[in-house]
MARBA-3410 file (N, C-alpha, C, O; in Angstrom, 1 decimal):
103
225.1,69.7,-58.9,225.6,69.0,-57.8,226.7,69.4,-56.8,227.8,70.0,-56.9 ~ 226.0,68.9,-55.5,226.4,69.3,-54.0,227.6,69.1,-53.1,227.1,68.2,-52.4 ~ 228.6,69.3,-52.6,230.0,68.5,-52.0,229.3,68.8,-50.5,229.2,69.8,-49.7 ~ 228.8,67.0,-50.7,228.2,67.3,-49.0,229.6,67.6,-48.1,229.3,68.3,-47.2 ~ 230.6,67.4,-48.0,231.7,67.6,-47.1,232.0,68.7,-46.9,232.2,69.2,-48.0
232.1,69.4,-46.0,232.6,70.6,-45.6,233.6,70.9,-44.9,233.6,70.5,-43.7 ~ 234.9,72.1,-45.6,235.9,71.9,-45.2,236.3,73.3,-45.1,236.3,73.8,-46.2 ~ 236.7,74.2,-44.0,236.9,75.4,-43.9,236.9,76.0,-45.0,238.1,75.7,-44.9 ~ 236.8,76.6,-45.9,237.6,77.6,-46.6,238.5,78.4,-47.2,239.0,78.7,-48.3 ~ 238.5,78.7,-46.1,239.7,79.8,-45.8,240.9,79.3,-44.3,240.9,79.7,-43.1
241.9,78.1,-45.3,242.7,77.4,-44.2,243.5,78.1,-44.4,244.0,78.3,-43.3 ~ 244.1,78.8,-45.5,245.5,79.3,-45.3,245.7,79.9,-46.6,244.9,79.7,-47.5 ~ 246.7,80.8,-46.7,247.4,82.0,-47.8,248.2,81.2,-47.9,248.9,80.6,-47.1 ~ 248.2,81.1,-49.4,249.9,80.3,-49.8,250.1,81.5,-51.1,249.4,81.7,-52.0 ~ 251.3,82.0,-50.8,251.9,82.9,-51.7,253.1,81.9,-52.8,254.1,81.3,-52.6
252.4,82.2,-53.7,253.0,81.6,-55.2,253.9,82.4,-55.0,253.8,83.6,-54.7 ~ 255.3,81.5,-55.1,257.1,81.7,-55.2,257.2,80.5,-55.4,256.5,79.6,-54.9 ~ 258.5,80.5,-56.5,259.1,79.5,-56.8,259.9,78.8,-55.9,260.9,79.2,-55.4 ~ 259.2,77.6,-55.6,259.6,77.1,-54.3,260.5,76.1,-54.6,261.1,75.4,-53.8 ~ 260.7,75.9,-56.4,261.4,75.5,-56.2,261.8,75.5,-58.1,261.1,75.0,-59.0
263.2,76.2,-58.1,263.7,76.3,-59.5,263.5,75.6,-60.6,263.5,76.1,-61.7 ~ 263.4,74.0,-60.2,262.8,72.9,-61.2,261.9,72.7,-62.0,261.9,72.0,-63.0 ~ 260.7,73.7,-61.1,259.3,73.8,-61.5,259.2,74.7,-62.4,259.7,75.8,-62.3 ~ 258.6,74.2,-63.4,258.4,75.9,-64.6,257.8,77.1,-64.3,256.6,77.1,-64.1 ~ 258.5,78.0,-64.2,257.8,79.3,-63.9,256.1,79.6,-64.0,255.4,80.3,-63.3
256.0,78.3,-65.5,254.1,78.6,-65.9,253.0,78.3,-64.7,252.0,78.8,-64.2 ~ 254.1,76.4,-64.5,253.1,76.1,-63.2,252.5,76.9,-62.2,251.3,76.8,-61.9 ~ 253.7,77.7,-61.6,253.5,78.6,-60.4,252.6,79.9,-60.9,251.9,80.4,-60.1 ~ 252.7,80.4,-62.6,251.7,81.2,-62.6,250.2,80.8,-62.7,249.2,81.4,-62.5 ~ 250.5,79.3,-63.2,248.9,78.7,-63.3,248.1,78.9,-61.4,247.1,79.3,-60.9
249.1,78.4,-61.0,248.4,78.3,-59.5,248.0,79.5,-58.9,247.2,79.5,-58.0 ~ 248.5,80.7,-59.5,248.9,81.8,-59.0,247.2,82.2,-59.8,246.2,82.2,-59.1 ~ 247.2,82.4,-60.8,246.0,82.5,-61.2,244.2,81.4,-60.9,243.1,81.7,-61.3 ~ 244.7,80.1,-60.1,243.8,79.5,-59.5,243.5,79.9,-58.3,242.6,79.5,-57.5 ~ 244.4,81.0,-58.1,243.9,81.7,-56.3,243.3,82.4,-57.1,242.4,81.7,-57.4
243.2,83.3,-57.8,243.2,85.1,-58.0,241.2,84.1,-59.0,240.4,84.9,-59.4 ~ 241.0,83.3,-59.0,239.5,82.5,-59.4,239.3,82.4,-58.2,238.4,83.1,-57.8 ~ 239.7,82.0,-57.7,239.5,80.9,-56.3,239.2,81.5,-55.0,239.0,80.8,-54.1 ~ 239.3,82.8,-54.9,239.8,83.7,-54.0,238.4,83.7,-53.3,237.5,84.2,-53.8 ~ 238.3,82.8,-51.9,236.8,83.2,-51.1,236.7,84.5,-50.1,235.6,85.1,-50.1
237.3,84.8,-49.6,238.0,86.1,-48.8,239.2,86.4,-49.1,240.0,85.7,-49.7 ~ 239.6,88.1,-48.6,241.0,89.2,-49.4,241.0,89.3,-47.5,239.8,89.3,-47.1 ~ 241.8,89.3,-46.7,241.9,90.4,-45.5,243.3,91.4,-46.0,244.1,91.4,-46.9 ~ 243.1,92.1,-45.0,244.3,93.0,-45.1,244.9,93.0,-43.8,244.2,92.5,-43.0 ~ 246.4,93.5,-43.3,246.5,93.7,-42.3,248.1,94.3,-43.0,248.9,94.1,-43.9
248.0,95.2,-41.8,249.9,96.1,-41.8,250.9,95.9,-42.8,251.7,96.7,-43.1 ~ 250.6,94.1,-43.6,251.6,93.2,-44.1,251.5,93.3,-45.5,252.2,93.0,-46.4 ~ 249.4,94.0,-45.2,249.0,93.9,-47.1,248.0,92.6,-46.8,247.6,92.0,-45.8 ~ 247.7,92.4,-48.7,246.1,91.9,-48.2,247.2,90.1,-48.3,248.3,89.7,-48.4 ~ 245.9,89.8,-48.1,246.0,87.6,-48.1,245.1,87.6,-48.5,244.2,88.5,-48.4
244.9,86.1,-49.5,243.9,86.1,-50.6,243.7,84.5,-49.6,244.7,84.0,-49.2 ~ 242.4,83.9,-49.2,242.4,82.5,-48.6,241.5,81.9,-49.2,240.5,82.6,-49.2 ~ 241.4,80.5,-49.7,240.4,79.9,-50.5,241.1,78.3,-50.2,242.1,78.1,-49.4 ~ 240.4,77.3,-50.8,241.0,75.7,-50.4,241.5,75.5,-50.4,241.6,75.0,-51.6 ~ 242.3,75.2,-49.9,244.2,74.4,-50.2,244.2,72.8,-50.7,245.1,72.2,-51.1
242.7,72.3,-50.5,242.6,71.2,-51.0,242.3,71.1,-52.5,242.7,70.3,-53.4 ~ 241.2,72.2,-52.7,241.5,72.5,-54.4,241.9,72.8,-54.5,241.9,72.7,-55.7 ~ 243.2,73.8,-54.3,244.5,74.2,-54.5,245.4,73.0,-54.8,246.3,73.3,-55.7 ~ 245.2,71.7,-54.3,246.4,70.7,-54.2,246.1,70.0,-55.4,247.0,69.6,-56.1 ~ 244.4,69.8,-55.9,244.2,68.6,-56.3,244.0,69.4,-57.7,244.1,68.8,-58.7
243.8,70.6,-57.8,245.0,71.5,-59.2,245.7,71.3,-59.6,245.8,70.8,-60.7 ~ 246.8,71.8,-58.6,248.0,72.0,-58.7,248.6,70.7,-59.5,249.2,70.8,-60.6 ~ 248.4,69.4,-58.7,248.7,67.6,-59.6,248.4,67.8,-60.5,249.2,67.9,-61.4 ~ 246.8,67.9,-60.7,246.3,67.7,-62.6,246.8,68.8,-63.6,246.8,68.6,-64.8 ~ 247.4,69.8,-62.9,248.2,70.3,-64.3,249.5,70.0,-64.6,250.0,70.1,-65.7
250.3,69.6,-63.3,251.7,69.0,-62.7,251.3,67.9,-64.4,251.9,68.0,-65.4 ~ 249.9,67.0,-64.0,250.5,66.0,-64.4,250.7,66.4,-66.9,251.4,66.1,-67.9 ~ 249.2,67.3,-66.4,249.1,67.4,-68.1,250.4,68.7,-68.8,250.2,69.2,-69.9 ~ 251.2,68.8,-68.2,252.6,69.9,-68.6,253.0,68.6,-68.6,253.4,68.5,-69.7 ~ 253.3,67.1,-67.8,254.3,66.7,-68.0,255.4,67.1,-67.4,256.4,67.6,-68.0
255.1,66.9,-66.1,256.2,67.8,-65.3,256.6,66.6,-64.4,255.7,66.2,-63.6 ~ 258.0,65.9,-64.5,259.1,64.7,-64.0,258.3,64.3,-62.8,257.6,65.1,-62.2 ~ 258.4,63.0,-62.3,258.3,62.6,-61.0,259.2,63.4,-60.2,258.5,64.2,-59.6 ~ 260.3,63.4,-59.9,260.8,64.1,-58.8,259.9,65.2,-58.8,259.3,65.2,-57.8 ~ 259.5,66.4,-59.8,259.2,67.5,-59.6,257.8,67.4,-59.0,257.5,68.1,-58.0
256.6,66.1,-59.9,255.9,65.5,-58.9,255.6,65.5,-57.4,254.7,66.0,-56.8 ~ 256.5,64.6,-57.0,256.8,64.4,-55.4,256.8,66.1,-55.2,255.7,66.3,-54.7 ~ 257.4,67.0,-55.2,257.6,68.2,-54.5,256.3,68.7,-54.4,255.9,69.2,-53.4 ~ 255.4,68.7,-55.8,254.7,69.6,-55.3,253.7,69.0,-54.4,252.9,69.7,-53.8 ~ 253.7,67.3,-54.3,253.3,66.9,-53.5,253.2,67.2,-52.0,252.2,67.5,-51.2
254.1,67.1,-51.9,255.4,67.4,-50.3,254.3,69.2,-50.3,253.4,69.3,-49.5 ~ 254.6,70.2,-51.0,254.2,71.3,-51.0,252.5,71.2,-50.1,252.2,72.0,-49.1 ~ 251.9,70.6,-50.5,250.8,70.2,-49.5,250.3,68.9,-49.7,249.5,68.3,-50.5 ~ 251.3,68.6,-48.3,251.2,66.9,-47.6,250.2,67.4,-46.6,249.1,66.8,-46.6 ~ 250.2,68.5,-45.5,249.2,68.3,-44.8,247.2,68.5,-45.5,246.2,68.4,-44.9
247.4,68.7,-46.2,246.1,69.0,-47.3,245.3,67.7,-47.7,245.9,66.7,-47.9 ~ 244.2,67.7,-47.7,243.6,66.1,-49.0,243.5,66.8,-50.2,243.5,68.0,-50.4 ~ 243.6,65.4,-51.6,243.9,65.5,-52.7,241.7,65.9,-52.7,241.0,65.0,-52.2 ~ 240.9,67.4,-53.2,240.3,67.9,-53.8,239.0,67.2,-52.1,239.3,66.9,-51.0 ~ 237.8,67.3,-52.9,236.6,66.7,-52.0,235.7,65.2,-52.5,234.7,65.1,-53.2
236.4,64.3,-51.9,235.9,63.1,-52.0,235.6,62.7,-54.1,234.5,62.2,-54.6 ~ 237.2,63.0,-55.0,237.2,62.8,-55.6,237.0,63.6,-56.8,237.1,63.1,-57.9 ~ 236.8,65.3,-56.2,236.3,66.6,-57.4,237.5,67.7,-56.6,238.4,67.4,-55.9 ~ 237.2,68.5,-57.0,237.7,69.9,-56.7,237.0,71.6,-57.9,236.9,71.7,-59.1 ~ 236.7,72.5,-57.0,236.4,73.7,-57.6,237.3,74.7,-58.2,238.3,75.2,-57.8
236.5,74.7,-59.7,237.7,76.2,-59.8,236.8,77.0,-59.9,235.8,76.6,-60.5 ~ 236.8,78.1,-59.4,235.5,79.0,-60.5,234.2,78.5,-60.1,233.8,78.3,-59.0 ~ 233.8,78.5,-61.1,232.0,78.0,-61.6,232.2,76.6,-61.6,231.1,76.1,-61.3 ~ 233.0,75.7,-61.9,233.5,74.2,-62.2,233.1,73.6,-61.4,233.2,74.2,-60.4 ~ 232.5,72.5,-61.3,233.4,71.2,-60.4,233.8,70.5,-61.2,233.5,70.5,-62.3
235.3,69.7,-60.4,236.4,68.9,-62.1,236.4,67.7,-61.1,236.6,67.7,-59.9 ~ 236.3,66.7,-61.8,236.7,65.2,-61.8,237.9,65.1,-61.1,238.4,66.2,-61.2 ~ 238.3,64.5,-60.6,240.2,64.8,-60.6,240.5,63.0,-61.1,241.6,62.6,-61.3
END
């Protein structure tokens, strides 16, 4: 399967910091693991290394993991707001490593 819509791959660098204490630490660890699995490029400067990846795929994965872990509605809304400028995957799918996952 080929995703036809091309989106800039290294749009943002997302630092997995506990943005909200009410969201379980395991959720942020999974997002960090996702970033490590899906880093497209890594740049370095005097402040250290920055990993670049697709924020659309990260948003889709974050919301899917949040649902699977049964996070509360308020936590889900918070996660949605963290990624509000990004689309949810790519036309119903997102990439995780070598897998194309249906949202």
